[in-house]
MARTI-217572 format. One line per 10 residues: number of its first residue (from 1); for each residue y, z negated, x of N, C-alpha, C. Coordinates in steps of 0.05 Angstrom, whole numbers, plus 32768, in hexadecimal, padded with zeros to 4 digits. Example, Ala and Ser with C-alpha at 12.3 -4.5 7.8 and 13.67 -1.06 7.14 Angstrom:
2
1 = 7F8E/7F64/8108/7FA6/7F64/80F6/7FBE/7F64/8108  7FD3/7F72/8101/7FEB/7F71/8111/8001/7F63/8102 .
This chain:
97
1 = 808B/7FCE/7F0F/809E/7FE1/7F04/808D/7FF8/7EF7  808D/7FFA/7EDF/807E/8012/7ED1/8091/802A/7ED1  8086/8041/7EDC/8097/8059/7EDB/809C/8062/7EC0  80B6/8067/7EB9/80BD/8071/7E9E/80C0/808F/7EA1  80BF/809B/7EB6/80C0/80B8/7EBA/80AD/80BD/7ED3  80A7/80D6/7ED8/8098/80DB/7EF1/80AB/80D6/7F08  80A0/80CA/7F1F/80AF/80C4/7F36/80A5/80D4/7F4E  80B6/80E4/7F59/80AC/80F4/7F70/80A7/80E3/7F88  8094/80E9/7F98/808D/80DA/7FB1/808D/80EE/7FC8  8091/80E2/7FDF/808F/80F0/7FF9/8078/80E6/8007 .
11 = 8060/80F1/8003/8048/80E7/800E/803E/80FA/8024  803D/80ED/803D/8033/80FE/8054/8014/8105/804D  800E/811D/8059/7FF4/8128/8054/7FDE/8114/8059  7FE0/8104/806E/7FCB/80F2/8077/7FC8/80DB/8066  7FDA/80D8/8051/7FDA/80C1/803E/7FD5/80CA/8021  7FD0/80E4/801E/7FCD/80EE/8003/7FB7/80E0/7FF5  7F9F/80DC/8002/7F89/80CF/7FF4/7F8F/80B3/7FEA  7F9E/80A5/7FFB/7FA6/808B/7FF3/7FB9/808A/7FDB  7FCC/809D/7FDA/7FDE/80A0/7FC3/7FCE/80A9/7FA9  7FBB/80BB/7FAE/7FAA/80C3/7F96/7F9A/80AB/7F8B .
21 = 7F91/809C/7F9E/7F7E/8087/7F94/7F90/8070/7F85  7FA9/806E/7F8A/7FBA/805C/7F7B/7FC3/8068/7F61  7FBE/8081/7F5C/7FC5/808E/7F43/7FDC/80A3/7F44  7FE4/80AB/7F5C/7FF7/80C0/7F5F/7FEA/80DA/7F57  7FFA/80EC/7F4E/7FF1/8106/7F46/7FFF/811C/7F55  7FF3/8133/7F59/7FFC/814A/7F68/8007/815E/7F56  8020/8165/7F5A/802D/817C/7F4B/802C/8194/7F5A  8017/81A5/7F55/8012/81BE/7F66/8029/81D2/7F65  8037/81D3/7F4E/804D/81E5/7F4D/8066/81DD/7F5E  806B/81C3/7F5E/8082/81B7/7F6C/8079/81AF/7F88 .
31 = 805F/81AF/7F8E/8054/81A7/7FA8/805C/818B/7FB0  8059/8178/7F9E/805E/815D/7FA4/804C/814A/7F95  804B/8131/7FA0/803D/811C/7F92/8051/810D/7F80  8047/8101/7F6C/8059/80F2/7F5A/804A/80DB/7F4C  8059/80C6/7F44/804E/80B1/7F35/8052/80BA/7F16  803C/80BB/7F08/803F/80C4/7EEC/804D/80AE/7EDB  805A/80B7/7EC7/8067/80A5/7EB4/804F/8091/7EA9  8058/8077/7EA6/8046/8061/7E9C/8034/8054/7EB0  8036/805D/7ECB/8026/8051/7EDF/8039/803E/7EF0  802F/8028/7EF9/803C/8014/7F09/8045/8023/7F23 .
41 = 805F/8023/7F29/806A/8032/7F41/806B/8021/7F5A  8067/8007/7F56/806A/7FF3/7F6D/8058/7FFB/7F84  803F/8004/7F81/802F/800A/7F98/8037/8023/7FA7  804A/8032/7F9B/8053/804A/7FA8/806D/8049/7FB7  8078/8031/7FB8/8093/802E/7FC3/8096/803A/7FDF  8083/8038/7FEF/8086/8043/800B/808B/8062/800B  8083/806F/7FF5/8085/808D/7FF5/809D/8096/7FE3  80AA/8083/7FD7/80C1/8089/7FC5/80D9/808D/7FD9  80E9/80A2/7FD2/8102/80A8/7FDF/8115/80B0/7FCB  8130/80A8/7FD0/8145/80B0/7FBE/8147/80D0/7FBE .
51 = 8144/80DB/7FD6/8146/80F7/7FD8/8131/8106/7FC9  8118/80FD/7FCA/8101/810A/7FBB/8107/810A/7F9D  8113/80F5/7F93/8118/80F3/7F75/8132/80FF/7F6C  8144/8104/7F80/815E/8111/7F79/815D/812E/7F7B  814C/8137/7F8E/814B/8154/7F93/813C/8163/7F7D  8143/817A/7F74/8132/8188/7F62/811A/8193/7F6E  8104/8196/7F5F/80EC/81A1/7F69/80EF/81BE/7F6D  80EC/81C6/7F86/80F0/81E2/7F8E/80D7/81EC/7F9C  80D3/8205/7F9D/80BB/8212/7FAA/80C0/8213/7FC8  80A9/8215/7FD7/80AC/8215/7FF4/80BD/822C/7FFD .
61 = 80BC/8244/7FF0/80CD/825A/7FF6/80EB/8253/7FF4  80F2/8245/7FDE/810D/823D/7FD9/8116/8228/7FEF  8103/8217/7FF8/8109/8203/800B/810C/820F/8027  80FF/8227/802D/8102/8235/8046/811D/8241/8046  8129/8247/8031/8142/8254/8031/8159/8240/802E  8156/8228/803C/8169/8213/8039/8184/821B/8047  819A/8210/803D/81B4/8217/8049/81B6/820B/8064  81C9/8214/8074/81CC/820B/808F/81D4/81EC/8090  81E0/81E2/807C/81E7/81C6/807A/81CE/81B5/807B  81B7/81BF/8071/819E/81B0/8071/818D/81B5/808A .
71 = 8198/81C5/809B/8188/81CC/80B4/8184/81B2/80C6  8194/819E/80C1/8191/8185/80D2/817E/8170/80C6  816D/8178/80B4/8159/8167/80A8/8147/815C/80BD  813D/8145/80BB/8128/8139/80CE/8110/814B/80CF  8105/814C/80E8/80EF/815E/80ED/80D7/8155/80DB  80D4/813B/80D4/80BF/8134/80C5/80BD/8140/80AA  80D5/8146/809E/80D6/8154/8083/80CA/816F/8085  80D1/817E/809A/80C6/8198/809E/80A8/8197/80A2  809F/8183/80B1/8082/8182/80B7/8073/817B/809D  807D/816A/808C/8072/8163/8072/8071/817D/8061 .
81 = 8084/818E/8061/8084/81A6/8051/806F/81B8/805B  806E/81BA/8076/8058/81CE/8081/803E/81C3/807B  8039/81AA/807D/801E/819D/8076/8018/81A2/8059  802B/81A1/8047/8025/81A5/802A/801E/81C2/8025  802B/81D4/8032/8026/81F1/802F/800B/81F8/8039  8002/81ED/8050/7FE8/81F0/805A/7FD3/81E5/8048  7FD8/81CD/8040/7FC4/81C0/802E/7FC0/81D1/8013  7FD6/81DA/8008/7FD2/81EA/7FF0/7FC6/8205/7FF5  7FC7/820F/800D/7FBC/8229/8014/7F9E/8226/8019  7F96/8211/8024/7F7A/820C/802D/7F69/81F9/801F .
91 = 7F74/81EA/800D/7F63/81D6/7FFE/7F5E/81E1/7FE2  7F48/81DD/7FD6/7F44/81E5/7FBB/7F56/81D5/7FA8  7F5D/81E1/7F92/7F6D/81D5/7F7E/7F5B/81C1/7F6F  7F5F/81A8/7F70/7F4E/8193/7F63/7F51/8195/7F44  7F67/819D/7F3A/7F6B/819F/7F1D/7F5B/81B8/7F12  7F55/81CB/7F22/7F48/81E2/7F17/7F2A/81DE/7F0F  7F20/81C7/7F18/7F03/81C3/7F12/7EFE/81B1/7EFB .
C-alpha cells in the first residue's frame, strides 16, 4: 500500500532507528515519526494506530494540558511522550546538518 498522504506513526524510542531505516521521517515540530507520501506503508504497520492518525499534531505543552477525560490513558503513551521530549532535548537535530 503506497501512502497517498503522510501517515503518522507511534514509534517507541528504542525502535526509531529501525523505522528510519525503512524510510520513516521525523517531524520535529509535531514530535512524531511518519510515513511520507509515496512510500510503501506496509513495513510500518506495527507502528500505525488509528489514534495517531486521527489526533491532531499537538505540542508537548498542549499534550501536558490534557483534559481529565484523557487522564486514564495507558502509561505507555505517557512514557513515549517523555522519551520523545528527552530525545528532542538531548539529541542533535539531524536535519540541521
